[in-house]
C-alpha positions as CSV (number, residue, x, y, z in Angstrom):
1,M,113.2,90.6,105.9
2,L,109.9,89.1,107.2
3,K,107.1,91.7,106.6
4,D,103.7,90.5,107.7
5,V,100.7,90.8,105.4
6,V,98.1,92.9,107.3
7,A,95.3,93.1,104.6
8,A,94.4,91.3,101.5
9,M,91.6,91.9,99.0
10,P,90.9,89.6,96.1
11,L,90.5,91.3,92.7
12,E,89.6,90.0,89.2
13,G,91.1,86.7,88.2
14,H,93.7,85.4,90.5
15,K,94.9,88.8,91.6
16,I,95.1,90.0,95.2
17,H,95.8,93.5,96.6
18,L,98.1,93.1,99.5
19,C,99.1,95.5,102.3
20,F,102.1,94.9,104.5
21,E,102.9,96.0,108.0
22,D,105.5,98.6,106.8
23,G,102.9,100.3,104.6
24,A,104.0,98.7,101.3
25,E,101.2,97.6,99.1
26,G,100.4,96.4,95.6
27,V,98.7,93.9,93.4
28,I,100.1,90.4,92.7
29,D,98.7,88.1,90.0
30,L,99.1,84.6,91.5
31,A,98.0,82.7,88.3
32,P,101.5,82.6,86.8
33,Q,102.9,81.7,90.3
34,L,100.8,78.8,91.3
35,S,100.8,75.3,89.7
36,F,97.2,74.7,91.0
37,R,98.1,71.2,92.1
38,G,98.0,69.6,95.6
39,V,96.9,72.0,98.3
40,F,96.6,74.9,95.7
41,E,94.3,73.0,93.3
42,P,91.1,74.4,94.8
43,L,92.4,77.9,94.1
44,K,91.7,77.3,90.4
45,D,88.0,78.0,91.3
46,L,87.8,81.8,91.5
47,A,85.0,81.6,94.1
48,Y,87.3,79.6,96.3
49,F,90.2,81.8,95.5
50,R,88.2,84.8,96.7
51,Q,87.9,83.2,100.2
52,V,91.5,84.4,100.8
53,R,92.0,86.0,104.3
54,V,94.9,87.1,106.4
55,D,96.0,84.9,109.3
56,P,97.5,87.4,111.8
57,D,99.4,84.6,113.6
58,L,101.1,83.6,110.4
59,G,101.4,87.1,108.9
60,T,100.3,85.9,105.5
61,V,97.3,85.0,103.3
62,V,95.6,81.7,103.8
63,W,92.6,79.8,102.3
64,P,90.1,77.6,104.1
65,N,92.0,74.4,103.2
66,G,95.1,75.6,105.0
67,A,97.0,76.7,101.8
68,D,99.2,79.7,102.5
69,L,102.0,81.6,100.8
70,D,105.3,82.8,102.1
71,P,105.0,86.5,103.1
72,D,108.7,87.1,102.1
73,V,108.0,85.9,98.5
74,L,104.8,88.0,98.4
75,Y,106.6,91.1,99.7
76,S,109.4,90.6,97.1
77,R,106.9,90.2,94.3
78,V,104.9,93.3,95.3
79,T,107.9,95.6,96.0
80,G,110.6,94.2,93.8
81,T,112.8,93.8,96.8
82,P,115.1,90.8,96.4
83,I,115.0,88.1,99.0
84,V,118.3,87.9,100.7
85,C,119.4,84.7,102.3
86,D,121.9,84.7,105.1
87,P,124.8,82.4,104.4
88,V,125.0,79.3,106.6
89,E,128.0,79.3,108.9
90,G,129.7,75.9,109.0
């Protein structure tokens, strides 16, 4: 299902407006999604959180410390589309 994030704009709090390559867009509030530990701890600081940008090679949002988020999860949260996992053949 991989849909690349092509634009991201930080909003109030820990919200980001996201645009995807297929034209889907919406706002996601990451505060309930992040534990703010480890690599995500600096994102507690709203000034740091607002440094979010899109990495076109990864197709997702990233922060200066290398933190990034799975674009499939972001797409699912924005659009309500469930993530479908292909069964592993054995």
